[in-house]
C-alpha positions in Angstrom: -30.3 30.3 17.3 -32.1 33.2 18.9 -30.0 35.4 21.1 -31.2 38.4 23.1 -29.1 41.2 24.6 -30.7 41.6 28.0 -28.3 44.2 29.2 -26.1 46.2 26.8 -24.5 48.4 29.5 -21.4 47.8 31.5 -20.1 48.5 34.9 -21.8 51.9 34.8 -25.4 51.7 33.6 -27.6 54.3 31.8 -29.2 56.3 33.4 -26.6 56.8 36.1 -27.9 58.0 39.4 -27.0 61.6 40.2 -26.0 62.4 36.6 -28.1 64.8 34.6 -27.3 65.4 31.0 -28.9 64.5 27.6 -27.8 60.8 27.7 -29.0 60.1 31.2 -32.1 62.3 31.2 -33.3 60.9 27.9 -32.9 57.4 29.2 -35.0 58.3 32.3 -37.7 59.8 30.2 -37.8 57.2 27.4 -36.7 53.9 29.1 -35.7 51.0 26.9 -34.0 51.1 24.4 -32.3 54.3 25.6 -31.8 52.7 29.0 -28.8 50.3 29.4 -28.8 47.7 32.1 -25.9 45.5 33.3 -24.2 43.1 30.9 -26.2 40.0 30.2 -26.9 37.8 27.2 -29.6 35.1 26.8 -29.8 32.3 24.3 -33.4 31.2 23.8 -34.2 27.5 23.2 -31.6 26.0 25.5 -32.4 28.9 27.8 -28.8 29.8 28.6 -27.9 33.0 30.5 -24.4 34.5 30.3 -23.6 36.4 33.5 -25.8 37.9 36.2 -25.4 41.7 36.8 -27.2 43.3 39.7 -30.3 44.1 37.7 -30.7 40.8 36.0 -34.1 40.1 37.7 -35.5 43.3 36.1 -34.0 42.4 32.7 -35.5 38.9 32.8 -38.9 40.3 33.6 -38.7 42.9 30.9 -37.9 40.2 28.3 -40.7 37.9 29.6 -38.1 35.1 30.3 -39.6 32.6 32.8 -36.8 30.0 32.9 -33.0 30.0 33.2 -32.0 26.4 32.6 -28.3 27.1 32.4 -25.9 30.0 33.3 -22.3 30.5 32.3 -20.0 32.9 34.1 -17.3 34.8 32.2 -15.3 36.2 35.2 -15.6 37.3 38.8 -16.1 41.1 38.3 -19.0 42.5 40.3 -21.0 43.9 37.4 -21.1 40.3 36.0 -21.8 38.3 39.2 -23.6 40.4 41.8 -27.1 39.4 40.6 -26.5 35.8 41.8 -29.7 35.9 43.9 -31.6 35.6 40.6 -31.6 31.9 41.1 -33.6 32.2 44.3 -36.1 34.4 42.5 -36.6 32.2 39.5 -36.2 28.8 41.1 -37.1 28.8 44.8 -40.6 27.5 45.4 -41.6 28.9 48.9 -45.3 27.9 48.4 -44.7 24.2 47.4 -42.0 21.7 47.9 -40.3 21.3 44.5 -37.8 23.9 43.3 -36.7 24.5 39.8 -33.0 24.1 39.1 -30.5 26.0 37.1 -27.2 24.5 36.0 -24.4 27.0 36.7 -21.1 26.5 34.8 -17.9 28.1 35.9 -14.4 27.7 34.4 -11.9 26.4 36.9 -9.9 29.6 37.0 -13.1 31.7 37.5 -14.1 29.3 40.3 -10.7 29.9 42.0 -11.2 33.7 41.7 -14.8 33.4 43.1 -13.4 31.6 46.1 -11.1 34.5 47.0 -13.0 37.5 45.8 -16.5 39.0 46.5 -17.8 35.9 48.2 -19.3 34.6 45.0 -18.4 30.9 45.3 -19.7 30.6 48.9 -22.9 32.2 47.8 -23.3 29.9 44.9 -22.6 26.9 47.2 -25.4 28.2 49.4 -27.7 28.4 46.5 -26.8 24.8 45.7 -27.5 23.8 49.3 -31.1 25.1 49.0 -31.6 23.2 45.8 -31.9 26.0 43.3 -28.6 25.6 41.4 -26.3 22.7 40.5 -22.7 23.8 40.1 -20.4 22.6 37.4 -16.7 23.4 37.2 -15.3 23.4 33.7 -11.7 22.1 33.5 -9.2 23.5 31.0 -9.9 22.2 27.5 -13.4 20.9 28.4 -16.5 21.7 26.5 -20.1 21.5 27.8 -22.8 19.7 25.8 -26.4 20.9 26.2 -28.7 19.0 23.9 -27.2 19.8 20.4 -25.3 22.8 21.6 -21.6 22.7 22.3 -20.3 25.5 24.6 -16.6 25.9 24.9 -14.9 28.4 27.2 -12.0 30.2 25.5 -9.5 32.1 27.7 -8.7 35.6 26.7 -5.4 37.6 27.1 -6.4 38.5 30.6 -6.1 35.0 32.1 -9.0 35.4 34.6 -11.7 36.0 31.9 -13.3 33.7 29.4 -15.3 34.1 26.2 -17.6 31.3 25.0 -17.9 29.6 21.6 -21.4 28.2 21.1 -21.9 25.8 18.3 -25.0 24.1 16.9 -24.9 22.2 13.7 -23.0 24.5 11.4 -23.7 27.7 13.4 -21.0 29.4 15.4 -21.5 32.2 17.9 -18.7 33.7 20.0 -19.7 35.6 23.1 -17.2 37.8 25.0 -18.9 39.6 27.9 -15.9 41.9 28.8 -12.2 42.4 29.2 -10.6 42.1 25.8 -7.6 44.1 26.7 -4.5 42.7 25.1 -6.4 40.2 23.0 -6.0 39.4 19.3 -8.1 37.1 17.2 -6.8 33.6 16.4 -8.1 30.6 14.5 -10.7 29.8 17.2 -12.8 32.8 16.2 -12.9 32.3 12.5 -16.0 31.5 10.4 -18.3 33.0 13.0 -22.0 33.7 12.3 -22.1 36.1 15.2 -19.6 37.8 17.5 -20.8 39.5 20.6 -18.1 41.6 22.3 -17.6 44.6 24.5 -17.2 47.9 22.6 -14.1 49.0 24.5 -13.5 52.4 26.1 -14.4 55.4 23.9 -11.6 57.9 24.7 -13.3 60.1 22.1 -16.9 60.0 21.2 -17.0 58.1 17.8 -19.5 60.5 16.3 -18.6 63.9 17.7 -14.9 63.5 18.5 -15.6 64.9 22.0 -13.0 63.7 24.5 -14.8 61.3 26.9 -11.9 60.1 29.0 -9.0 62.2 30.1 -5.6 61.2 28.5 -4.1 60.4 31.9 -7.0 58.3 33.2 -5.6 55.0 34.3 -8.4 53.1 32.6 -6.8 53.7 29.3 -3.8 51.6 30.4 -5.9 48.6 31.3 -8.9 48.5 29.0 -9.4 47.8 25.3 -10.1 50.9 23.3 -13.0 51.2 20.8 -10.7 51.6 17.8 -8.9 48.4 18.7 -12.1 46.5 19.0 -13.0 47.5 15.5 -9.6 46.2 14.3 -10.3 42.9 15.9 -13.7 42.6 14.2 -12.1 43.3 10.9 -9.6 40.5 11.5 -12.3 38.1 12.7 -14.7 38.8 9.7 -17.8 37.5 11.4 -21.1 37.6 9.4 -22.6 39.8 12.2 -21.1 41.6 15.2 -22.9 43.1 18.1 -21.2 45.5 20.6 -22.2 45.5 24.2 -20.8 46.7 27.6 -21.5 50.3 26.5 -20.7 52.2 29.7 -22.3 55.5 30.6 -19.0 57.4 30.3 -18.8 56.4 26.6 -21.8 58.7 26.0 -23.3 56.5 23.3 -27.1 56.8 23.2 -29.5 54.4 21.4 -29.8 57.0 18.6 -26.0 57.4 18.4 -25.7 53.6 18.1 -28.1 53.5 15.2 -26.1 56.1 13.3 -22.8 54.5 14.1 -24.1 51.0 13.0 -25.3 52.4 9.7 -21.9 54.2 9.1 -19.8 51.1 9.9 -22.1 48.8 7.9 -21.8 51.1 4.9 -18.0 50.7 5.2 -18.4 46.9 5.0 -18.1 46.2 8.8 -21.2 44.3 9.9 -21.4 45.9 13.3 -24.5 46.7 15.3 -24.3 48.7 18.5 -26.4 46.7 20.9 -29.3 47.9 23.0 -31.4 46.3 25.7 -33.9 43.9 24.1 -32.1 43.5 20.8 -32.8 40.0 19.4 -30.4 38.5 16.9 -31.2 35.3 14.9 -28.5 33.1 13.5 
C-alpha cells in the first residue's frame, strides 16, 4: 500500500489568513511542507480519497493525482466535506460527452447527518444527477470490497464519526480523520501496520511547554488532547503511526514535527508528525 497525506492540517489551516507570526509567515514564505492544507488522505493504487476539505482540488494538483476512483467520508463537518465540487473538477467532461465517475461511500449515519446539515447530501445527489459520482450508503456492519482491498467503517465514541480499517492481504491500515474524543482502542485496531489519526488539541506546545489554549476554552471539554492521543497509540502498538489534523492553534511547524517525531521514536513510540505530501508505504 502507498498512502499519501494530501492535507495534514485541520479545521484551521497553515498559513491562516490575517495571522502573522513565525508559524504562519514561515509557511507563506516556504510553502509545502511548512504549509498545512485541510485534512485529506489518498491511497494510491485503488485511488481512494478520504474526505474532501475545501482546498482538495489544490492538494490533488500538487500531488499530481489525476483520478479519484473512490471516496469515503468520515463525518459531516465542513472541514471534511466542503470540497465536494472536486468531483465536478476531476470528472465532468464539458468538452466531450463521457464523464469520469467516482464512487462515493457514506456510512448510513453520516448520510443522515448530511441530509440535515450543510446541504451535503443534496449536493452529492446533484453530482450524481450529472453523472460524476455514484453514491453508496454503507449499512451498519457492512464492509466495502474494492478489488483486493476491504474497507470497513468503524464507529468511534462520537457516534456521528467513523474511522476506516483498510485491509489488503495481510496488511492492515486504520485511518481516523478526526474526532477521537472519548475513544479508547479495542480489538478492532490491533495488529496494525499503520495508524493515521488526528493529533488532538495541544493545550501546551509539546516542545516548548507554551500554553496554546486557555484553560477555560470550551474546546478542551469536547476535543481529544494530544497527550491522550499518545496514550491510545501506546495501547494500539501499531508498527507505524502518523499524526494529522494539526491545526494552526497547535503551533506545530514542519521543523517542530521532525524534532517531536525523532523524540517519540527514540522513546519507542513509532510516531511521525504528518506533513502535506508525506508518503507512507506499508
